[in-house]
Residue, then its C-alpha position, 0 to 999 in steps of 0.5 A: m795403833v790398834m790399842e790406840q784406836y781401842y782406847n779412843f773408841h772404848p769410852i764412847t762404846l761404854l757410854f752408848g751401851f749404858v744409854s741403850f741399857l737405860a733406855i731399854s730398862l725405862l721402856v720395860l718399866f713404863n710398859r710394866h707400869r702401864s700394863q697394870f692399868t689395862g683391862n676390859n672396861l676400866p675407867p679412862g685416864n692417865v697413869g703417869y710415870p712408874v711409882i710416881g704416877e700423877s702424885y706430883e700433879f695431885v699435890s701441886s694442885a693442892r699446894k696452889g690452893h685449888p685441890e679440886k683442879f686436878i680432878l676437874d681437869r680430868v673429869n672434863k678431859h675424859s668426860s667421865q665422873v670416874f677416871k683412873t690414875s696412879l698415886i703414891g705407887e697405887r692403882a687408883a680411881f677417882f669417884c666424883g660427884t654425889a652419885c659416886n659419894k652415895f655409892l662409896f658411902s653406902n657400900e662400906k664393908k660390902l664392896v669397899q673398905v677404908w684404906f690407909s697408906s703404908s705411912v699411916n700403918k707404920i706410924f699407928r699400928s699397935s701390932t704386926e697382926t692388925s692394920a690401921a684400918e682394922d684397929a680403926n674399925k674395932t675402936r670406932k664403936m667405942l669412941h662413938n659412945f664417948l663422943k656422942l652428944n649426951a656424953l659430950q654434955r657431961y664434959f661441956g663445963i670442961i670445954n667451956q672452961c678450957t676455952q675461956s682460959h685459952f682466950a684469957d692466956s693467949w689472946e687478951n692483952q695482945n694487939e696482934i696474934h697468929a690465928l693458926e698457931l693459937a688454934k693449934n695450941y687450943t685444940f691440942k690442949l683441949a684434946a689432952r684434957l678431955f682424952v687423958s686429963l692432962e692439965d699441967k703445962a709442962d706435961i702438955e708441952k712434953l707431949s706436944k713436941p714429938f706430936r708435931a713430928v708425928n703430924a709432919g711425918t704422917i703426910s710425908l713420903p713413906i721413906d724410913f731412912p734416918g733424917t727423913l720426916f717419916s723416920k722422925a715421925i716413927k720415932a716420935a710416935n714411939l716416944i709418945r706411946k711410952d708416955l701414954y703407957k705410963i699414963i695408962k698404967q697409972r690410971k689403972v691403979d687410980l681406977a682400982e683405988g677409987n682415985a679416978s672417975p669412970t667418966q673422967d675422960m676418954l682414957s677411963h672410958m676405953l679402959l672400962t668398956c669392952d666390945e661385944d665379945g667381952t674383950y677389953l682393949k690392950e694398952s697398945d691399942i688404947a695408946d694408938t687410939i689416943l695418938g690417932m685421935l690427937v692427930a685426927g683432931f689436931d689439924t682438922l679442927s684447928a684448920e676449921l677454927t682458923f678459917i672461921v677467924k679468916y672469913l669472919g675477919e673478911l666479911p663484916h656483915i657475917y661477923d655482925a650477924v654472928y655477934k648479934e646472936q652471941m650477944e643475945i645469949v650473953n644479955s640473957k644471963a645473970p652477971g657471971e653466969p657461964l655458958k650452958w649446954e642449952d645455949l648451943q641450941k640458940m646458935k643456929y646462925s653461928w653454926n650455919v656460918a661454921q658449916e659454910v666455912l667447912r664447905m668453902a675450906p673442908p679440913v679433909q679434902g677427901n679420902f681413900r677406900e679400897a675395892l674388896t672385890d671386882f665390881v662395876f660402876n657407871g659401866f666401868t669395871i673396878p678391879k679388886g684392890w684398887k684404891l678409890y678416892w672421894s673428894a669433898n672439894l669437888t661437890h662443895m665447889s660444884a655449881d650443880c650442888f651449891p649455886e655460886p659456889e665461890k660466894f660465902d652464903p650461910s643461908r645454904f644451911e637453913g631449912k633442910g639444908p643441902a641435898p644428901y651427899t653434897f655436903i661431906p666435910f665429915g665423910g658419910g655412911p658408916r664411916m662418917c667421922p665419929g668426932n663430928e659432934y665434938a667438932r660442932v660443940v667445940t666450934l660453937v663454944f670457940i665462936h662464942h668466946l671469940v666474937t664476944r671479946f674481939r673484932w679483928e682484921k687480917v694483917f695480910p688481906d690477900e694472904k693465900t691458902t695452900v692445901a698440904p693436905f689441910p687448908t693453911p694460910d701461907k703466913g699463919l693468918p696474923i690478925r690485929l685484935y680490937h677488944h670490945q669494951k666491957 
């Protein structure tokens, strides 16, 4: 009888004990999580669940096409331009508005520094001795010399020729295309040509296949387990490095034998340029830099070009004004005369349109900094090591910065343009994207060849946009093309 009672009661006892243990463990975990966010004068805010924090809400808002909603909801709730949260396991504070942008951008390497997630460090680190942030700081001066305007002028003929070839091969003789996919193909081929002089279609295709895996893994959860996107990205990055090492070694030989030009592309520039200490970059650093530049320019620039197609297709009066400006350039030339560097200066309205696209759909939604020391801002204490996020969307869609922010209005950029620290698609301060001039040149050349060849309309007029993390039309922006008579 005693044994029977024991066996009838024992499973319940075990279950009760397990539930109690689980509840106590979760309570301890929650308390430990929240204790990391306590202290004097910390910003207001919620910190969500352990490890996850508010990551789901942040990502969900972006996937619904309104990344600024996550921020605005909390700014309104806490009546503060600075609030705390927890993202991807990190203690974080959001800095919202122009004053916050100015503070972060002007205190680079003083109070804050750029911060990359562990996934970026694991995919792009060229050694265990340096972080992605340190590698980026070391190479950005070198990249600036290659990407500044007078250097880009040297490569303008290549940019124009590659753009002409892209439209001839992929758009001509087509009645319907997917703008997003073709924009990605175009930006990758152009970057491969300018960075490492790849022109052979088979070589470009070989490089692009693993590259897409790297792109997907960079924005995934950093779980290095076989079969995950992150694990595939690490393997794909290593495959790309092997190919880049071969290209680098061959270029060294070609440069030594006079079979390659010092100004041929970014690779030659990086091999022949030393830093202020007279030190040249290692092959691993060069390979990682080129890989990083391909990733940085691939989704950001292709997203911008895609949304230029989207807005020009939706707004006939904007298209007509751009077309008029571009045809004035065409009509000023002799038959067969190519586009020239000087023509870019005549594309003022076209660039205003492109900037308004960047305002409405910034490819980079924002970015992180890391506090180098404890400091006080707006009366709140920000502890050393906290991650600080600035948002392009928030100021771009603020009525205080841009009246009627939902309205597409290129005239915002006439004259002196927007106030400082309100228009920040390329960031700001010392850490402003070094590829901003490259993006401007490529964008204007793309617009010229696009509108002088076609009109178009969207196949799905109400196609939605998600942000994950780049703005993306849900269906890839299919459009019907109407060729201009020649």
